[in-house]
N, C-alpha and C positions, 0 to 999 in steps of 0.2 A: 932379177926377173927380166925375162926377155920381152921385147916389144910385142911379139905375137900373143904372149900370155896376158900382158896388160890390156891389149886390144880385146881379147876374149872376155876378160873380167869386166871391162867397160861395157861391152855389148850385152852381156848378161844383165848387168846392173841397170843400164838405161832402158832395156826392153821390159824388164819387170816394172820399173817406175812408170814407163809410158803406158803399159797395160793398165796399171792401177789408176793413173790420171784419166785415161779415156773412160774407164768404168765409173769413176767418180763423176765425171761430166755427164755420163748417161743417167746416173742416179739423180743428179741435180736437174737434168732436163725433165725427167719424169715427175719431179716434185716441185717444179716451178721455182727453183732456187737460183741464186747467183751462179753464172756459168763460167767455165774456163774459156778464155779467148781462143778462137780458131787458130790464130797465129801461134799461140803457145803449143797447141796440139800438133800443128805442122812442124814447128821447130823441134819438138821432141823426136819426131820421125827423122828429121834431117840430121840431128846429132847422133844418130845411131839406133833410135828406137822404132825403126820402121816395121820390124817383125812384131813387136809388141802392139804397135798401132794397128797393123793388119789383123792380128789375132783378136784384138778387142773389137774392131769394127764388125767382125763376123760372129764373134761369140756373144757379145752383148748387144749386137745390132745397132751400133752407134756410128753415125755419119756416113752410112752406106748410100744415102740418096744424094749426097753432095759430090759433084764431079771433082772438086778440089781434093777431096779425100779418096773417092772411089778410083780415080785415075792417078792422082798425085802420089799417094802413098806407095802403090806398086812401082811407079817410076823411080821414086826415091830409093826403094829397096833394090831395084835392078842396078842403079848407079852404085849403091853401096856394095853390092856383091862384086861388081867389076873392080871397084877400088880395093876391096879386101884381097881379091885375087892378084891384082897387080902388086900390092904391098907384099903379099906372101911370096910371090915369084921373085921379087926384087931382093927379099931378105934371105932367100935360100942359099 
């Protein structure tokens, strides 16, 4: 299996997991239960789940008022797009 295919599989997997974790945290916030640490939510975006984080932020309305997320997640996504493009070009 090629590196690009593995990268694509990873990105699909981590984005699904990230979306689910953000949605769980939203549910917990609404029901006053134990929460997932913000550092964990940010780290999920950093390791490839930025699309899932961004989708969750705006579909379940979670963390949209926090600058760390409102600005940070799109910046993380932009950096990841640049990295993927560079890797793709380098491996062609």
